[in-house]
N, C-alpha and C positions, 0 to 999 in steps of 0.2 A: 821678694827675689826676682831672678831670674824662672827659675821652675814653681811660680805659682803661691810659693808661700813666703807668708807676712813678714816684713823688716822687723827684726825684735824692737824692743825697745830700747833695749842697750846699743843698735847700731846707729837705732836715730840721735839716741843723748852723743855716739860716742862724731856722728857728722856733726850734728849739728857746735860740738867740743874743738874740735877740730877746724871748723870754719871759723870763729873767735881767737885770739891770741890773748895768755896770760904773759904781759910784758915781756910781748914779740918772743914768745916761744911755745908753740905748739901745742895743745893739748897731749899730754901722754897718757893714757886708758890704763884705766887701773886691772890689776895682773884678772883682779875678778869678771870685768868688762871681760876680758880674753879669752878667758876661757870657756863663760858663757858666748862669745862670739866664736870662735872654735869650734864647742856644740851645735851652736845653729849651722857653724857651716860646714860640717858631720852629715847634721842631717840633710842639705839640700846636695847634697853628692850622694847620699843615699840614695835620694827622691830619684834623683835624676838620672842614676845606673838604675833603681826600680824600674824608671820608664824606661827607658832606654830597651833594657831586659821586656819589655812586656810588647815592645812597639818592634821591638825584633820578631815577638813570636808571629804578633798581630799580620807582621810583612811577608812574615814566611807563609799563615796560614792562607792568604791572601794570594800570592802566588800560586799554592798549589788552587786555589781556589780555577786559579786565574787558565793554568793546567789543562784541569779537566774540561772548564769550558770550550776550551779549544777541540781538544780531542771529540767532544760534543759537535760541535759547529761542523768539525771537516767529518764525522759520520754523517749528519745529516747530510750535509753538499753531498759524500758522496752514493749518498742512500735519494738523491731529490735527482742526482747523473740516471741512478737507475733507473728508476723510475720517469724521470723522461724514455727516456731508453724503451720502456717499453709499453710506454702512451703511443711513442712513435710508430712500434711496430705494431699496436692493436689497430691503430690508423689506417693504419697499410691492408692489416690482412682484412679488418674493416671493408676497405676503399673498392679489396678483387673478389669478396666473400660478395660484394654485390653488384661486381659486376660477370659476377659468374649465373647469379638469380636471374641476374636481367639478362641474360642470355639465351638463359631456358625455357 
């Protein structure tokens, strides 16, 4: 089937019978075959619904993770800018001290 479930033997039987005609009339499935097909479809719909729920939960989890990663990256970038500023200030202070020491 569409959602990874194998087609039932009844589905294949109905399909093959519909392909061949008896007295120019299409095959009409029995009540039992229709009931079984209906049960198969119900199972496929439940499986698809559960898959959608699981995918939705995963999407929410990953979306939250992405948000946290973005906050972490922003914090790291802000810290990087701050450290670069401090480094520049230290280099300038070092140059001033070097000039002072050389003038002594």
